[in-house]
C-alpha positions in Angstrom: 22.0 71.9 -48.5 20.1 73.0 -51.7 19.2 75.8 -53.3 15.7 76.5 -53.3 13.8 78.3 -56.0 14.5 81.5 -54.3 18.2 80.6 -54.4 18.2 80.4 -51.2 20.0 77.3 -49.3 17.3 74.8 -47.5 17.6 71.3 -45.9 17.3 68.8 -48.1 16.1 65.1 -47.5 16.3 62.2 -49.9 12.8 61.3 -49.8 11.7 64.5 -50.8 13.2 63.7 -54.4 11.5 60.4 -54.3 8.4 61.3 -53.4 8.1 64.5 -55.5 10.7 64.9 -58.1 10.9 61.1 -59.3 7.3 60.7 -59.3 7.0 63.5 -61.6 9.0 62.2 -64.0 7.5 58.6 -63.8 4.1 60.3 -64.6 5.2 62.2 -67.4 6.9 59.5 -68.7 3.3 56.9 -68.5 1.5 60.1 -70.2 3.5 60.7 -72.6 3.9 56.8 -73.6 7.6 56.7 -73.8 7.4 53.4 -71.5 6.3 50.4 -74.0 5.7 47.5 -72.3 6.4 45.2 -75.8 9.7 46.8 -76.3 10.8 46.5 -72.5 9.6 42.4 -73.0 11.6 42.7 -76.3 14.4 43.5 -74.5 14.1 40.7 -71.9 13.8 38.4 -74.7 16.8 38.7 -76.1 19.4 39.2 -72.9 17.5 35.9 -71.8 19.3 34.3 -75.2 22.5 35.5 -73.5 22.1 34.7 -70.1 20.5 31.2 -71.3 23.5 30.3 -73.5 26.2 31.1 -70.6 23.9 28.6 -68.2 24.1 26.3 -70.5 28.0 26.2 -70.4 27.7 26.2 -66.4 28.2 23.0 -64.7 25.0 21.7 -63.3 26.8 21.1 -60.1 27.0 24.7 -59.9 23.5 25.7 -60.9 22.2 23.4 -58.1 24.6 24.6 -55.4 22.5 25.7 -52.2 23.6 29.5 -52.6 20.9 31.5 -50.9 19.6 30.6 -47.8 16.1 31.9 -48.2 12.8 29.5 -47.5 11.9 29.2 -51.2 15.1 29.8 -53.3 18.3 27.9 -52.6 19.7 27.5 -56.2 20.1 29.2 -59.4 17.9 26.9 -60.9 15.5 27.6 -58.1 15.6 31.1 -59.6 14.7 30.1 -63.0 11.6 28.2 -62.3 10.7 31.2 -59.9 11.2 33.9 -62.7 9.2 31.7 -64.9 6.8 30.4 -63.2 6.1 34.3 -61.9 5.5 35.0 -65.5 3.2 32.1 -66.0 0.9 32.9 -62.8 0.4 36.9 -63.7 -0.3 35.9 -67.4 -2.3 33.1 -67.3 -3.7 32.7 -63.9 -4.7 36.3 -63.2 -4.9 38.7 -66.3 -6.0 35.3 -69.3 -7.8 33.5 -66.6 -6.3 30.4 -68.1 -4.6 27.3 -67.0 -1.1 28.2 -66.2 1.6 26.6 -68.3 3.3 24.6 -65.4 0.5 22.5 -64.6 0.4 21.0 -68.7 4.4 19.8 -68.0 4.0 16.6 -66.0 7.3 16.8 -64.2 6.1 20.3 -62.4 2.6 18.8 -61.9 3.2 17.6 -58.4 6.0 20.2 -56.8 5.5 21.8 -54.2 7.1 25.1 -55.0 10.0 26.0 -53.4 13.3 24.9 -53.0 12.8 21.5 -55.0 14.5 22.2 -58.7 18.4 21.3 -58.2 17.4 18.0 -59.6 15.8 19.2 -62.2 18.1 19.6 -65.7 18.7 23.0 -66.9 16.9 22.2 -70.1 13.2 21.2 -68.9 13.7 24.4 -66.7 14.3 26.6 -69.8 11.9 24.3 -71.9 9.2 25.9 -69.8 10.8 29.2 -69.4 10.5 29.2 -73.4 6.6 28.0 -73.6 6.0 30.9 -71.1 7.8 33.3 -73.4 5.9 32.2 -76.2 2.3 33.2 -74.6 3.8 36.2 -73.6 4.8 37.1 -77.2 1.4 35.8 -78.2 -0.7 38.1 -75.8 1.4 41.5 -76.1 0.9 42.5 -79.5 -2.9 42.4 -79.1 -2.9 45.4 -76.0 -5.1 48.0 -75.8 -5.2 51.1 -74.1 -8.6 49.6 -72.9 -7.0 46.5 -72.1 -4.2 48.3 -70.0 -6.6 49.7 -67.9 -8.5 46.7 -67.3 -8.5 46.0 -63.3 -7.6 42.8 -62.5 -8.7 41.0 -59.1 -6.4 38.6 -57.7 -8.5 35.3 -57.7 -6.4 34.3 -54.5 -5.6 37.6 -52.9 -9.3 39.2 -51.6 -9.1 42.7 -51.9 -6.1 43.2 -54.4 -7.0 44.8 -57.7 -4.2 45.9 -60.4 -4.2 47.3 -63.6 -3.1 45.3 -66.6 -0.6 47.7 -67.5 0.8 47.5 -63.4 1.0 43.6 -63.7 2.9 43.5 -66.9 5.4 45.9 -65.7 5.8 44.4 -62.1 6.9 41.2 -64.6 9.4 43.1 -66.6 10.8 44.8 -63.1 10.8 41.4 -61.2 12.4 39.5 -63.8 14.9 42.5 -64.6 15.8 42.2 -60.2 16.5 38.3 -60.3 18.8 38.1 -63.3 20.7 40.5 -62.0 20.7 38.3 -58.7 21.9 35.0 -60.8 24.9 37.4 -62.3 25.9 37.7 -59.0 25.6 34.5 -57.8 27.2 33.3 -61.0 30.2 35.7 -60.2 30.6 34.3 -56.3 31.3 30.9 -58.1 34.1 32.6 -60.6 31.8 32.7 -63.6 31.7 35.8 -65.7 28.1 36.8 -66.2 27.0 37.9 -69.4 26.5 41.4 -70.0 23.0 42.1 -70.2 22.8 45.9 -69.6 20.0 47.5 -72.1 22.9 49.7 -73.6 24.2 46.3 -75.1 20.7 45.6 -77.5 20.3 49.4 -77.7 19.9 49.9 -81.7 23.0 52.2 -83.1 21.7 55.7 -83.4 22.9 56.9 -87.4 25.3 59.8 -87.6 
């Protein structure tokens, strides 16, 4: 039960909050410009550095170990390639309509996708991610309101259309989800993941 606007107790369903209050909060936040894609991406970049440093100290056998049972992702290395390639796909193939980075890397040109990256050196995967990241860092400062509102028709998915703004937020959230997944997998192998909460990267406010 919860109190209604008149002070009377009324039945409450979780979906009421999802469909009303949360949506209004999100709309207000977006309308006031408080959600900033370049700043959010800056957080991802800094968190990546800490994640990569941790992974560079993990045994290759652990990073290649089949810890997942999905059709496309079996190990931590598969997840690393997946996160970088999704950013590569949406930025280059869809938003910019350019050749994706992975096609320029001989080691990746003939890979079919899926769980095939266990045999790749960690540094090869991270070097690819660094190139994708640099492309994003070059593109993000050029964002304008018109560019964020531009509608992208997905070239290989007929009928699917998204704004650039929506696609970029998808990239931010997609990476955060999979980095959390990597952290959990590290813990299952007895390895302490880095502390990657946003709080760890916020500037200390002046007194």
